[in-house]
C-alpha positions in Angstrom: 24.5 -8.1 -38.9 25.5 -11.5 -37.5 26.2 -9.8 -34.1 22.5 -8.8 -33.7 21.4 -12.3 -34.7 23.6 -13.9 -32.1 22.5 -11.4 -29.4 18.8 -11.9 -30.2 19.1 -15.7 -30.3 20.9 -15.8 -27.0 18.3 -13.5 -25.4 15.4 -15.7 -26.6 17.0 -18.9 -25.6 17.7 -17.6 -22.1 14.1 -16.3 -21.7 12.8 -19.7 -22.9 14.8 -21.4 -20.2 13.2 -19.1 -17.6 16.2 -16.9 -17.0 14.9 -13.5 -15.7 14.0 -11.1 -18.5 16.5 -8.4 -17.5 19.4 -10.9 -17.2 18.5 -12.4 -20.6 18.3 -9.1 -22.4 21.4 -7.8 -20.6 23.6 -10.8 -21.4 22.4 -10.9 -25.1 23.2 -7.1 -25.5 26.6 -7.3 -23.7 27.6 -10.2 -26.1 26.8 -7.9 -29.0 29.0 -5.1 -27.6 31.7 -7.6 -26.8 31.8 -9.2 -30.3 31.3 -6.0 -32.4 34.6 -4.1 -32.7 32.8 -1.0 -34.1 31.0 -0.1 -30.9 32.2 1.0 -27.5 30.9 -1.0 -24.6 30.6 2.2 -22.6 27.5 2.9 -24.6 25.8 -0.1 -22.9 26.1 1.6 -19.5 25.0 4.9 -20.9 21.9 3.4 -22.5 20.9 1.5 -19.3 21.2 4.8 -17.3 19.4 6.9 -19.8 16.6 4.3 -20.2 15.7 4.5 -16.5 16.0 8.4 -16.5 13.3 8.8 -19.1 10.6 11.2 -18.0 7.8 9.1 -19.5 8.9 6.0 -17.5 8.4 8.0 -14.3 4.7 7.3 -14.5 5.3 3.6 -14.1 6.5 3.6 -10.4 3.7 5.9 -9.4 1.0 3.8 -11.0 2.5 0.6 -9.7 2.5 2.0 -6.1 -1.1 3.3 -6.5 -2.2 -0.1 -7.7 -0.6 -1.9 -4.8 -2.2 0.6 -2.3 -5.6 0.0 -3.9 -5.2 -3.8 -3.5 -4.8 -3.2 0.3 -7.9 -1.0 0.6 -11.4 -0.8 -0.8 -11.6 -4.4 -2.3 -14.6 -5.2 -0.1 -16.7 -2.4 -1.4 -15.9 -3.2 -5.0 -16.6 -6.9 -4.5 -20.0 -6.1 -3.0 -20.9 -3.8 -5.9 -19.9 -6.5 -8.5 -21.9 -9.2 -6.7 -25.0 -7.0 -6.6 -24.8 -6.0 -10.3 -24.3 -9.6 -11.5 -26.5 -11.3 -8.9 -29.3 -12.3 -11.3 -27.1 -13.4 -14.3 -26.4 -17.1 -14.9 -22.9 -17.9 -13.7 -23.2 -16.3 -10.3 -19.8 -15.7 -8.8 -18.1 -16.4 -12.2 -19.8 -13.2 -13.5 -18.7 -11.4 -10.3 -15.2 -12.5 -11.0 -15.2 -11.0 -14.5 -16.7 -7.7 -13.4 -14.3 -7.4 -10.5 -11.3 -7.8 -12.8 -12.7 -4.9 -14.8 -13.2 -2.6 -11.9 -9.9 -3.7 -10.4 -8.0 -2.9 -13.6 -7.4 0.7 -12.7 -6.2 -0.3 -9.3 -3.8 -3.3 -9.9 -2.7 -2.6 -13.5 -1.3 -6.1 -13.7 -3.0 -9.3 -14.8 -0.8 -11.4 -12.5 -1.7 -9.4 -9.4 -5.4 -9.5 -10.3 -5.4 -13.3 -10.9 -3.6 -13.8 -7.6 -6.1 -11.7 -5.7 -9.2 -13.3 -7.2 -7.7 -16.8 -6.7 -7.6 -16.1 -3.0 -10.9 -14.3 -2.6 -13.3 -15.8 -5.2 -12.1 -19.3 -6.4 -12.8 -21.1 -3.0 -16.3 -19.5 -2.9 -16.9 -20.5 -6.6 -15.9 -24.1 -5.8 -18.3 -24.2 -2.8 -21.1 -22.9 -4.9 -20.8 -26.0 -7.2 -18.4 -24.8 -9.9 -15.6 -27.1 -10.9 -12.0 -26.1 -9.9 -11.0 -26.0 -13.6 -13.9 -23.7 -14.5 -13.2 -21.4 -11.6 -9.5 -21.2 -12.5 -10.1 -20.6 -16.2 -12.6 -17.8 -15.4 -10.0 -16.2 -13.1 -7.3 -16.5 -15.6 -9.1 -15.1 -18.6 -10.9 -12.4 -16.7 -7.5 -11.1 -15.5 -6.6 -10.3 -19.1 -9.0 -7.4 -18.9 -6.9 -5.8 -16.2 -4.0 -4.6 -18.4 -6.5 -2.8 -20.7 -8.0 -0.7 -17.9 -5.9 2.4 -17.1 -3.2 2.5 -15.7 -2.1 -0.8 -17.2 1.6 -1.5 -16.8 1.6 -3.1 -20.3 0.4 0.1 -21.9 3.0 2.2 -20.0 5.8 -0.1 -21.2 4.5 0.0 -24.8 4.4 3.8 -24.6 8.1 3.7 -23.4 9.2 1.3 -26.1 7.2 2.6 -29.1 6.8 6.3 -28.2 3.0 6.8 -28.6 0.5 8.9 -26.6 -0.1 7.3 -23.2 -3.3 9.4 -22.8 -4.8 7.9 -26.0 -3.7 4.4 -25.1 -5.5 4.8 -21.7 -8.7 6.1 -23.4 -8.9 3.2 -25.9 -7.8 0.7 -23.2 -10.8 1.7 -21.1 -13.2 1.3 -24.0 -11.8 -2.1 -25.1 -11.7 -3.3 -21.5 -15.4 -2.6 -21.1 -16.2 -4.3 -24.4 -14.0 -7.4 -23.4 -15.8 -7.6 -20.1 -19.3 -7.6 -21.8 -18.3 -10.3 -24.3 -16.7 -12.5 -21.6 -19.9 -12.1 -19.4 -22.1 -13.1 -22.4 -20.0 -16.1 -23.2 -19.9 -17.2 -19.5 -23.7 -16.9 -19.3 -24.1 -19.3 -22.1 -21.7 -21.9 -20.7 -23.1 -21.5 -17.1 -26.7 -22.0 -18.4 -25.6 -25.3 -20.0 -23.8 -26.5 -16.8 -26.5 -25.4 -14.4 -24.5 -22.7 -12.6 -27.5 -20.7 -11.4 -27.6 -16.9 -10.5 -26.7 -15.8 -7.0 -30.3 -14.7 -6.4 -33.7 -14.8 -8.2 -35.3 -11.8 -6.5 -34.9 -8.1 -7.1 -32.7 -6.0 -4.8 -34.2 -4.1 -2.0 -34.9 -0.5 -3.0 -31.8 1.7 -2.5 -29.3 -1.2 -1.9 -27.5 -0.9 -5.2 -27.6 2.9 -5.0 -26.0 2.7 -1.6 -23.3 0.3 -2.9 -22.5 2.5 -5.8 -22.2 5.5 -3.4 -19.7 3.6 -1.3 -17.7 2.2 -4.3 -17.8 5.3 -6.5 -14.6 7.0 -5.2 -12.5 3.9 -6.1 -14.4 3.1 -9.3 -13.8 6.6 -10.6 -10.0 6.3 -10.6 -9.5 5.4 -14.3 -11.8 8.3 -15.3 -9.8 10.7 -13.1 -6.5 9.5 -14.6 -7.7 9.7 -18.2 -9.5 13.0 -17.7 -6.6 14.7 -16.1 -4.2 13.6 -18.9 -6.6 14.3 -21.8 -7.8 17.7 -20.5 -4.1 18.7 -20.0 -4.4 19.2 -16.2 -1.6 16.7 -15.6 1.1 14.8 -17.4 1.1 11.0 -17.2 3.7 11.2 -14.4 1.7 13.8 -12.5 -1.4 11.7 -12.9 0.5 8.8 -11.3 1.4 10.9 -8.3 -2.3 12.0 -8.0 -3.3 8.3 -8.1 -1.0 7.5 -5.2 -2.3 10.4 -3.1 -5.9 9.4 -4.0 -5.3 5.8 -3.0 -3.9 6.9 0.4 -6.8 9.2 1.1 -9.3 6.5 0.2 -7.5 3.9 2.2 -7.7 6.2 5.3 -11.3 7.1 4.6 -12.3 3.4 4.2 -10.3 2.7 7.4 -8.6 -0.2 5.7 -5.1 1.4 5.3 -3.1 1.5 8.5 0.6 2.0 9.0 1.4 -1.7 8.9 -0.4 -2.2 5.6 1.2 1.0 4.2 4.7 -0.4 4.9 3.7 -3.8 3.4 2.4 -2.0 0.3 5.5 0.1 0.0 7.8 -3.0 0.2 5.7 -4.9 -2.4 5.6 -1.9 -4.8 9.4 -1.4 -4.3 10.1 -4.9 -5.5 7.8 -4.6 -8.5 9.1 -1.1 -9.5 12.7 -2.4 -9.2 12.0 -5.3 -11.5 10.3 -3.1 -14.1 13.0 -0.4 -14.1 15.8 -2.9 -14.5 13.9 -4.5 -17.4 13.4 -1.0 -18.9 17.1 -0.1 -18.5 18.4 -3.2 -20.1 15.8 -3.1 -22.9 16.9 0.5 -23.7 20.4 -1.0 -24.5 18.8 -3.6 -26.7 16.6 -1.0 -28.5 19.7 1.0 -29.3 21.3 -2.0 -30.9 18.2 -2.6 -33.1 18.1 1.1 -34.1 21.9 1.2 -34.9 21.7 -1.9 -37.0 18.5 -0.7 -38.7 16.8 -4.0 -37.9 13.2 -2.7 -38.0 13.8 -1.2 -41.5 15.2 -4.5 -42.8 12.3 -6.5 -41.4 9.8 -4.0 -42.7 11.2 -4.3 -46.2 11.0 -8.1 -46.0 7.4 -7.9 -44.7 6.3 -5.4 -47.3 7.6 -7.7 -50.0 5.8 -10.7 -48.7 2.5 -9.2 -47.3 1.0 -6.3 -49.2 -2.3 -6.0 -47.3 -2.3 -4.3 -43.9 -5.2 -6.4 -42.7 -3.3 -9.6 -43.5 -0.4 -8.2 -41.6 -2.5 -7.6 -38.5 -3.9 -11.1 -38.7 -0.3 -12.5 -38.9 0.8 -10.3 -35.9 -2.2 -11.5 -33.8 -1.3 -15.2 -34.6 2.4 -14.6 -33.9 1.7 -12.9 -30.5 -0.7 -15.7 -29.6 2.2 -18.2 -30.0 4.8 -15.8 -28.4 2.5 -15.4 -25.4 2.6 -19.2 -24.7 6.3 -19.0 -24.1 7.2 -15.5 -23.1 5.9 -13.2 -20.3 4.1 -10.0 -21.4 6.7 -7.5 -20.3 9.5 -9.5 -22.1 7.4 -9.7 -25.3 6.7 -5.9 -25.2 10.4 -5.0 -24.7 11.7 -7.2 -27.5 8.9 -7.0 -30.1 7.4 -3.5 -29.7 10.5 -1.6 -31.1 10.5 -4.1 -34.0 6.9 -4.2 -34.9 5.7 -0.6 -34.3 7.8 0.8 -37.2 6.6 -2.0 -39.5 3.0 -1.3 -38.6 3.6 2.4 -39.4 5.0 1.5 -42.8 1.7 -0.2 -43.6 -0.2 3.0 -42.6 -1.7 1.4 -39.5 -2.6 3.9 -36.8 -0.1 3.9 -33.9 -2.7 3.8 -31.2 -4.7 1.0 -33.0 -1.6 -1.1 -33.3 -0.7 -0.3 -29.6 -4.0 -1.7 -28.4 -3.7 -4.8 -30.7 -0.3 -5.4 -29.2 -1.4 -4.8 -25.6 
């Protein structure tokens, strides 16, 4: 209906002008309820509340808190491990940067948090080693894109909430794709670094037992994604329970590494609280918007149009990739997931595309 078109247009315009996502979605949705005489605005409040009371979304606060805790403890061990593994590859600290994003993925879960951390820790050292600031910044930016793929990525949890797919399967395939992305990025960086003369960190072999000792120190934190996926897939824990396990695991490791004290714990709690609050407000308001789309049968209408224009599912996937590339230039990832996932997931299903496959393409 025209009411949905007005609400969606207002939401997109507000997001484009950098109005916070939750406010943009909320205002657009409230305008729909205000203009449409056939719906009761009380439903808006009910949808916001029920959206934040979802059992599946409970995993999100736990994993965010665990990720923040991991950022406050154990980074040193993982950085040493990455530098030892990549030490003899062309690109030096650039390769370390990429591998660190991969092993930090299960800890931060957010590409923005990963990029901020590596910009502080690695970019100055990369500049000192002779790499240009532009090269160092781009390496940090594109390597941070691996982070949302490694469990427990916030993007995957949001997609699960909006599209209703298996979070365990998303996590499993996210880990596989994250590793493949890391390998391809390192290969590409090696070619560029060789042309530019960015030499390896060292030309000699490691002293016997040094890498083994580093793996031994880093293993407890590196094993987190495997523990999360394993506990969910084997059936030992639900995604929410796995999130609680991750928090407890992060605290134990922080104390064991002697890097987590009371002051850092309080800082981590405040930081996680702000992030969790933002995500839950976005989820609550997006639940209201999803209800509007469902009531007006927007996905079905768009699906019918798409099927009449594009008959091939591979062409559909190509179009979606190109569309998301453009959308990503103007819209933050969480906003894109909230607005587009409820629309596109049913259309992908009508083409016979596997739900997990499409979920990973979207993420």
